[in-house]
A tleap script that builds the chain and sets N, CA, C and O, in Angstrom:
source leaprc.protein.ff14SB
mol = sequence {
  NMET LEU SER PRO PRO THR PRO PHE ASP GLY
  HIE HIE VAL ALA GLU LEU PHE SER ALA LYS
  ALA VAL ALA ARG GLY CYS VAL VAL ARG TRP
  ASN ARG ALA TRP ALA ASP ARG GLU ILE GLY
  ARG ASP ARG LEU ILE ALA GLU VAL ARG SER
  ARG GLY PHE HIE MET ILE ALA CYS GLY PRO
  GLN TYR VAL ILE ILE CYS ASN ARG GLY GLY
  ILE ASP MET ILE CCYS
}
set mol.1.N position { -98.704 8.736 51.969 }
set mol.1.CA position { -98.520 9.325 53.029 }
set mol.1.C position { -96.956 9.992 53.045 }
set mol.1.O position { -95.994 9.415 52.537 }
set mol.2.N position { -96.901 10.916 53.519 }
set mol.2.CA position { -95.509 11.213 53.740 }
set mol.2.C position { -94.862 10.810 54.785 }
set mol.2.O position { -95.443 10.414 55.796 }
set mol.3.N position { -93.631 10.861 54.669 }
set mol.3.CA position { -92.915 10.575 55.596 }
set mol.3.C position { -92.484 11.583 56.461 }
set mol.3.O position { -92.703 12.650 55.888 }
set mol.4.N position { -91.950 11.787 57.618 }
set mol.4.CA position { -91.491 12.803 58.513 }
set mol.4.C position { -90.481 13.579 57.940 }
set mol.4.O position { -89.466 13.062 57.472 }
set mol.5.N position { -90.727 15.027 57.942 }
set mol.5.CA position { -89.780 15.813 57.677 }
set mol.5.C position { -88.202 15.565 58.451 }
set mol.5.O position { -88.084 15.030 59.553 }
set mol.6.N position { -87.180 16.018 57.713 }
set mol.6.CA position { -85.992 15.924 57.958 }
set mol.6.C position { -85.675 16.598 59.176 }
set mol.6.O position { -86.625 17.332 59.448 }
set mol.7.N position { -84.591 16.700 60.205 }
set mol.7.CA position { -84.315 17.487 60.980 }
set mol.7.C position { -84.018 18.986 60.645 }
set mol.7.O position { -82.982 19.294 60.056 }
set mol.8.N position { -85.165 20.129 61.123 }
set mol.8.CA position { -84.693 21.513 60.720 }
set mol.8.C position { -83.632 22.025 61.259 }
set mol.8.O position { -83.264 22.124 62.429 }
set mol.9.N position { -82.983 22.476 59.829 }
set mol.9.CA position { -82.012 23.406 60.539 }
set mol.9.C position { -82.066 24.932 60.027 }
set mol.9.O position { -81.127 25.724 60.115 }
set mol.10.N position { -83.492 25.236 59.407 }
set mol.10.CA position { -83.662 26.772 58.727 }
set mol.10.C position { -82.874 26.923 57.450 }
set mol.10.O position { -83.101 27.935 56.787 }
set mol.11.N position { -82.125 26.200 57.084 }
set mol.11.CA position { -81.220 26.851 55.610 }
set mol.11.C position { -82.485 27.052 54.810 }
set mol.11.O position { -82.985 28.154 54.583 }
set mol.12.N position { -83.108 25.513 54.271 }
set mol.12.CA position { -84.183 26.195 53.248 }
set mol.12.C position { -85.375 27.301 53.412 }
set mol.12.O position { -85.731 28.069 52.518 }
set mol.13.N position { -85.868 27.238 54.597 }
set mol.13.CA position { -86.540 28.681 55.240 }
set mol.13.C position { -86.081 29.790 54.886 }
set mol.13.O position { -86.733 30.629 54.264 }
set mol.14.N position { -84.754 29.928 55.293 }
set mol.14.CA position { -83.687 31.098 54.897 }
set mol.14.C position { -83.612 31.189 53.460 }
set mol.14.O position { -83.793 32.259 52.880 }
set mol.15.N position { -83.378 30.219 52.923 }
set mol.15.CA position { -83.280 30.340 51.354 }
set mol.15.C position { -84.514 30.883 50.587 }
set mol.15.O position { -84.418 31.637 49.618 }
set mol.16.N position { -85.670 30.435 51.103 }
set mol.16.CA position { -86.878 30.805 50.731 }
set mol.16.C position { -87.625 32.379 50.781 }
set mol.16.O position { -88.315 32.973 49.953 }
set mol.17.N position { -87.151 32.738 52.130 }
set mol.17.CA position { -87.726 33.934 52.325 }
set mol.17.C position { -86.393 35.326 52.039 }
set mol.17.O position { -86.579 36.539 52.126 }
set mol.18.N position { -85.336 34.727 51.756 }
set mol.18.CA position { -84.478 35.652 51.170 }
set mol.18.C position { -84.315 35.994 49.491 }
set mol.18.O position { -83.657 36.811 48.846 }
set mol.19.N position { -85.267 34.927 49.160 }
set mol.19.CA position { -85.540 35.582 47.643 }
set mol.19.C position { -85.737 36.927 47.094 }
set mol.19.O position { -86.442 37.644 47.803 }
set mol.20.N position { -85.414 37.312 46.300 }
set mol.20.CA position { -86.038 38.709 45.459 }
set mol.20.C position { -87.484 38.995 45.424 }
set mol.20.O position { -87.939 40.117 45.644 }
set mol.21.N position { -88.209 37.940 45.139 }
set mol.21.CA position { -89.396 38.124 44.922 }
set mol.21.C position { -90.233 38.352 46.431 }
set mol.21.O position { -91.236 39.050 46.582 }
set mol.22.N position { -89.723 37.783 47.186 }
set mol.22.CA position { -90.281 38.006 48.642 }
set mol.22.C position { -89.836 39.649 49.106 }
set mol.22.O position { -90.743 40.187 49.741 }
set mol.23.N position { -88.876 40.334 48.943 }
set mol.23.CA position { -88.335 41.429 49.257 }
set mol.23.C position { -89.337 42.422 48.383 }
set mol.23.O position { -89.744 43.430 48.961 }
set mol.24.N position { -89.749 42.184 47.028 }
set mol.24.CA position { -90.673 42.858 46.242 }
set mol.24.C position { -92.292 42.708 46.417 }
set mol.24.O position { -93.087 43.443 45.831 }
set mol.25.N position { -92.721 41.516 47.421 }
set mol.25.CA position { -93.845 41.219 47.870 }
set mol.25.C position { -95.004 40.587 46.843 }
set mol.25.O position { -96.225 40.691 46.718 }
set mol.26.N position { -93.723 39.747 46.064 }
set mol.26.CA position { -94.471 38.945 44.817 }
set mol.26.C position { -94.730 37.437 45.259 }
set mol.26.O position { -94.718 37.128 46.451 }
set mol.27.N position { -94.912 36.714 44.468 }
set mol.27.CA position { -95.251 35.259 45.152 }
set mol.27.C position { -94.194 34.227 44.741 }
set mol.27.O position { -93.481 34.366 43.747 }
set mol.28.N position { -94.148 33.249 45.524 }
set mol.28.CA position { -93.457 32.259 45.168 }
set mol.28.C position { -94.009 30.706 45.433 }
set mol.28.O position { -94.907 30.385 46.212 }
set mol.29.N position { -93.341 29.961 44.697 }
set mol.29.CA position { -93.866 28.604 44.277 }
set mol.29.C position { -93.063 27.857 45.030 }
set mol.29.O position { -91.872 28.159 45.108 }
set mol.30.N position { -93.606 26.695 45.750 }
set mol.30.CA position { -92.633 25.623 46.262 }
set mol.30.C position { -93.345 24.240 45.913 }
set mol.30.O position { -94.562 24.125 46.052 }
set mol.31.N position { -92.500 23.134 45.430 }
set mol.31.CA position { -93.258 21.847 45.077 }
set mol.31.C position { -93.201 21.335 46.589 }
set mol.31.O position { -92.246 21.268 47.362 }
set mol.32.N position { -94.913 20.905 46.792 }
set mol.32.CA position { -95.580 20.247 48.451 }
set mol.32.C position { -94.841 19.342 48.695 }
set mol.32.O position { -94.167 19.585 49.695 }
set mol.33.N position { -94.599 18.195 48.156 }
set mol.33.CA position { -93.975 17.306 48.082 }
set mol.33.C position { -92.672 17.414 48.788 }
set mol.33.O position { -92.521 17.014 49.943 }
set mol.34.N position { -91.651 18.011 48.014 }
set mol.34.CA position { -90.139 18.565 48.488 }
set mol.34.C position { -90.737 19.508 49.978 }
set mol.34.O position { -90.494 19.090 51.110 }
set mol.35.N position { -91.149 20.180 49.849 }
set mol.35.CA position { -91.443 21.151 51.283 }
set mol.35.C position { -91.896 20.417 52.311 }
set mol.35.O position { -91.471 20.705 53.429 }
set mol.36.N position { -92.722 19.464 52.184 }
set mol.36.CA position { -93.398 18.629 53.496 }
set mol.36.C position { -92.257 17.940 54.037 }
set mol.36.O position { -92.157 17.792 55.255 }
set mol.37.N position { -91.020 17.320 52.900 }
set mol.37.CA position { -89.902 16.380 53.334 }
set mol.37.C position { -88.836 17.286 53.812 }
set mol.37.O position { -88.149 16.946 54.775 }
set mol.38.N position { -88.677 18.230 53.310 }
set mol.38.CA position { -87.594 18.998 53.507 }
set mol.38.C position { -87.705 19.962 54.718 }
set mol.38.O position { -86.754 20.034 55.496 }
set mol.39.N position { -88.725 20.640 54.897 }
set mol.39.CA position { -89.012 21.820 55.837 }
set mol.39.C position { -90.389 21.087 56.972 }
set mol.39.O position { -90.412 21.081 58.202 }
set mol.40.N position { -91.266 20.611 56.132 }
set mol.40.CA position { -92.472 20.070 57.256 }
set mol.40.C position { -93.270 21.351 57.164 }
set mol.40.O position { -92.944 22.513 57.406 }
set mol.41.N position { -94.752 20.655 56.620 }
set mol.41.CA position { -95.596 21.547 56.473 }
set mol.41.C position { -96.269 22.484 57.470 }
set mol.41.O position { -96.816 23.554 57.203 }
set mol.42.N position { -96.133 21.883 58.713 }
set mol.42.CA position { -96.522 22.895 60.121 }
set mol.42.C position { -95.394 23.707 60.086 }
set mol.42.O position { -95.746 24.871 60.277 }
set mol.43.N position { -94.095 23.599 59.913 }
set mol.43.CA position { -93.022 24.636 59.887 }
set mol.43.C position { -93.223 25.525 58.866 }
set mol.43.O position { -93.126 26.743 59.015 }
set mol.44.N position { -93.454 25.070 58.003 }
set mol.44.CA position { -93.615 25.821 56.835 }
set mol.44.C position { -94.651 27.227 56.771 }
set mol.44.O position { -94.434 28.380 56.397 }
set mol.45.N position { -95.935 26.509 57.350 }
set mol.45.CA position { -97.146 27.349 57.946 }
set mol.45.C position { -96.622 28.247 58.723 }
set mol.45.O position { -96.760 29.417 58.367 }
set mol.46.N position { -95.870 27.958 60.007 }
set mol.46.CA position { -95.480 28.866 61.149 }
set mol.46.C position { -94.882 30.084 60.359 }
set mol.46.O position { -95.086 31.278 60.578 }
set mol.47.N position { -94.189 29.579 59.503 }
set mol.47.CA position { -92.981 30.515 58.977 }
set mol.47.C position { -93.699 31.763 57.761 }
set mol.47.O position { -93.209 32.811 57.342 }
set mol.48.N position { -94.671 31.279 57.545 }
set mol.48.CA position { -95.472 32.001 56.715 }
set mol.48.C position { -96.190 33.261 57.340 }
set mol.48.O position { -96.162 34.449 57.019 }
set mol.49.N position { -96.931 32.490 58.480 }
set mol.49.CA position { -97.952 33.094 59.531 }
set mol.49.C position { -97.097 34.276 59.937 }
set mol.49.O position { -97.366 35.461 59.744 }
set mol.50.N position { -95.983 33.754 60.552 }
set mol.50.CA position { -95.322 34.850 61.361 }
set mol.50.C position { -94.823 35.973 60.316 }
set mol.50.O position { -94.544 37.119 60.666 }
set mol.51.N position { -94.763 35.611 59.295 }
set mol.51.CA position { -94.436 36.828 58.677 }
set mol.51.C position { -95.862 37.835 58.103 }
set mol.51.O position { -95.762 39.030 57.827 }
set mol.52.N position { -96.744 37.282 58.043 }
set mol.52.CA position { -97.970 38.053 58.042 }
set mol.52.C position { -98.575 37.660 56.391 }
set mol.52.O position { -99.575 38.201 55.920 }
set mol.53.N position { -97.855 36.758 55.756 }
set mol.53.CA position { -97.915 36.322 54.617 }
set mol.53.C position { -99.270 35.416 54.601 }
set mol.53.O position { -100.029 35.204 55.546 }
set mol.54.N position { -99.357 34.957 53.306 }
set mol.54.CA position { -100.416 33.972 52.738 }
set mol.54.C position { -100.002 33.051 51.812 }
set mol.54.O position { -99.303 33.305 50.831 }
set mol.55.N position { -100.555 31.692 52.212 }
set mol.55.CA position { -99.943 30.290 51.610 }
set mol.55.C position { -101.242 29.452 51.119 }
set mol.55.O position { -102.213 29.197 51.831 }
set mol.56.N position { -101.088 29.111 49.898 }
set mol.56.CA position { -102.147 28.376 49.255 }
set mol.56.C position { -101.478 27.071 48.730 }
set mol.56.O position { -100.328 26.991 48.299 }
set mol.57.N position { -102.662 25.757 48.870 }
set mol.57.CA position { -101.979 24.567 48.066 }
set mol.57.C position { -103.025 24.521 46.804 }
set mol.57.O position { -104.256 24.544 46.784 }
set mol.58.N position { -101.943 24.439 45.646 }
set mol.58.CA position { -102.431 24.282 44.338 }
set mol.58.C position { -102.100 23.148 43.710 }
set mol.58.O position { -100.943 23.237 43.299 }
set mol.59.N position { -102.525 22.272 43.490 }
set mol.59.CA position { -102.040 21.048 42.789 }
set mol.59.C position { -100.735 20.706 43.693 }
set mol.59.O position { -100.570 20.735 44.913 }
set mol.60.N position { -99.780 20.336 42.502 }
set mol.60.CA position { -98.606 20.289 43.413 }
set mol.60.C position { -97.875 20.749 44.312 }
set mol.60.O position { -97.073 20.115 44.998 }
set mol.61.N position { -98.202 22.275 44.367 }
set mol.61.CA position { -97.147 23.347 44.751 }
set mol.61.C position { -97.770 24.189 46.077 }
set mol.61.O position { -98.983 24.126 46.279 }
set mol.62.N position { -97.149 24.755 46.718 }
set mol.62.CA position { -97.294 25.798 47.298 }
set mol.62.C position { -97.349 26.858 46.672 }
set mol.62.O position { -96.642 26.886 45.665 }
set mol.63.N position { -98.218 28.186 47.005 }
set mol.63.CA position { -98.073 29.319 46.578 }
set mol.63.C position { -97.903 30.237 47.678 }
set mol.63.O position { -98.765 30.054 48.538 }
set mol.64.N position { -97.231 30.999 47.901 }
set mol.64.CA position { -96.649 31.538 49.029 }
set mol.64.C position { -96.777 33.169 48.291 }
set mol.64.O position { -96.114 33.594 47.345 }
set mol.65.N position { -97.847 33.882 49.067 }
set mol.65.CA position { -97.995 35.196 48.600 }
set mol.65.C position { -97.419 36.352 49.543 }
set mol.65.O position { -98.061 36.858 50.464 }
set mol.66.N position { -95.927 36.746 49.127 }
set mol.66.CA position { -95.475 37.350 50.188 }
set mol.66.C position { -95.879 39.005 50.610 }
set mol.66.O position { -95.064 39.917 50.750 }
set mol.67.N position { -96.818 39.062 50.708 }
set mol.67.CA position { -97.961 40.375 50.872 }
set mol.67.C position { -98.474 40.213 52.175 }
set mol.67.O position { -98.633 39.049 52.544 }
set mol.68.N position { -98.822 41.291 53.101 }
set mol.68.CA position { -99.490 41.453 54.282 }
set mol.68.C position { -101.164 41.807 54.148 }
set mol.68.O position { -101.974 41.818 55.075 }
set mol.69.N position { -101.415 42.082 52.757 }
set mol.69.CA position { -102.793 42.509 52.374 }
set mol.69.C position { -103.850 41.670 52.422 }
set mol.69.O position { -103.650 40.455 52.406 }
set mol.70.N position { -105.015 42.142 52.483 }
set mol.70.CA position { -105.801 41.238 52.078 }
set mol.70.C position { -106.021 40.513 50.606 }
set mol.70.O position { -105.487 40.927 49.576 }
set mol.71.N position { -106.981 39.252 50.685 }
set mol.71.CA position { -106.613 38.608 49.487 }
set mol.71.C position { -108.174 38.564 48.658 }
set mol.71.O position { -109.141 38.623 49.418 }
set mol.72.N position { -108.395 38.491 47.568 }
set mol.72.CA position { -109.765 38.477 47.115 }
set mol.72.C position { -109.768 37.349 46.134 }
set mol.72.O position { -109.196 37.631 45.082 }
set mol.73.N position { -110.159 36.400 46.193 }
set mol.73.CA position { -110.513 35.271 45.715 }
set mol.73.C position { -111.307 35.592 44.285 }
set mol.73.O position { -112.523 35.778 44.243 }
set mol.74.N position { -110.640 35.619 43.397 }
set mol.74.CA position { -111.460 35.935 42.126 }
set mol.74.C position { -112.449 34.885 41.204 }
set mol.74.O position { -113.565 35.122 40.741 }
set mol.75.N position { -111.656 33.679 41.110 }
set mol.75.CA position { -112.308 32.706 40.601 }
set mol.75.C position { -111.661 31.447 41.081 }
set mol.75.O position { -112.103 30.353 40.730 }
savepdb mol mol.pdb
quit
């Protein structure tokens, strides 16, 4: 069970969404346990949604697709 997230100050989210990959519409990955602890899963989901991006959980990582276009799951 995850512990409650630390008080949110916005630093980590600002850091994530200021990455060059985000500006180019690429993909960024974050460790799930770290993100859940430092940001909080619900807050991260809200931030991703507010930008029109997509996020999937895959193994120990969150994969954030920094593009507002549709997604076709190939396999």
